[in-house]
N, C-alpha and C positions, 0 to 999 in steps of 0.2 A: 852547189844545190842536192843536183840528184843523180853524183856519181855511185851513190851504194844503190841503190836501183834500177842506175840507166842499161845494166842491157839486156830488160823487160822489152825495151826500144825495138818494133819491129810488130813481126807478126808469125804468127806459133802455128803449125798446123797438129794433128796426133792420132793418136784413137785410144783406148783405153772402155777400162769396166765401174763404172760408178752403181746407183742401187738400181736405175735405169734400164741395166743393166750393160752393151759394148755398145758405142758410139764412138765420133768424129767429132772432134774438137779444136775452134778452132779461132785464138784470140789475138786480140792486135795490140798497141802501145802506142803515144803518138803524148808528146808533144803539144800541149795548145798553151795560148789566150798567150802569148808571151813569156812561154814555159817557165809556167807558175804551177800548173798540173801537168799532169801522166792523166790523159785519158784513154782506158779499156772500154772493150767490146770483147761480149764473148759471147760464144756458140756451141752450144754441145747436140748434137744432131742421134738421136737414139730410135735407127729403125725398127718398125715395128721386130719382134723376136717371143720368144717364146713365156717365157720373163715379164715378159711387156707386148702383149698383141699390136696395141695401137700405134704405140711409138712414141715419141715425144720431141720433145725445141724446148731449150732450153736457153735464155738467151738474160743478160746482166750487161745494162754496159756499169762502171766506175771509174771513179777518180781520185790519186794520189794528189798527195800536199802537202806539204811541211807548216805546221804548229810551229810559230816562231817563237811565241808564249811557251807554252811547251818541251819545245826541244825535240816532236816527236812527227813521225810521219805517219801520216793520217790516213787510212783507203773506207773508201766510200763505194760500199753494189748497191749498183740498183737494179731491181730483177724482177723481168717481165710480169711477176701475180702478185706485183705492188707492195712487197717490202723490200726496206732500207739496210743493211748492215755497217753496220763501222767498227776499222780495227786504226788503232796503233800498233806500228815495228815496235816490239817488248826485245827481243834480245837477236843480239844476231853475231855470227862471228867476228874475227876480227875482218877476213879478206871477205864475207859477202859469200859468201861460199854458202851458207846454211843464216836461215832466218826464223823467227814466228811472230806473229801477231797474234794481238790477244785482242778478243771479241769486248766493243767498250758497249754495245746497242744493236737490238734488234727491234 
């Protein structure tokens, strides 16, 4: 079931830029609950910098599931700020090297 997105499994680290400035990104993805879900942890750390003098830490957790009725992968994000996003896997290339999620609700 997870083959199309199984490449996510593991720990990922990187650096990049976003609205809060330059930061460090840490993500992990693991199969949980008898491999019925993929659990994601995300932490983005932005140290104090000119455009963001106080700095910022953002965290969210997410779950990927497969909706057998709709035949879609569903991704739900739970953010430290208290909101939840829900997406469905809308399109993908045949080799899954590119794909896009459509926001269903925020």
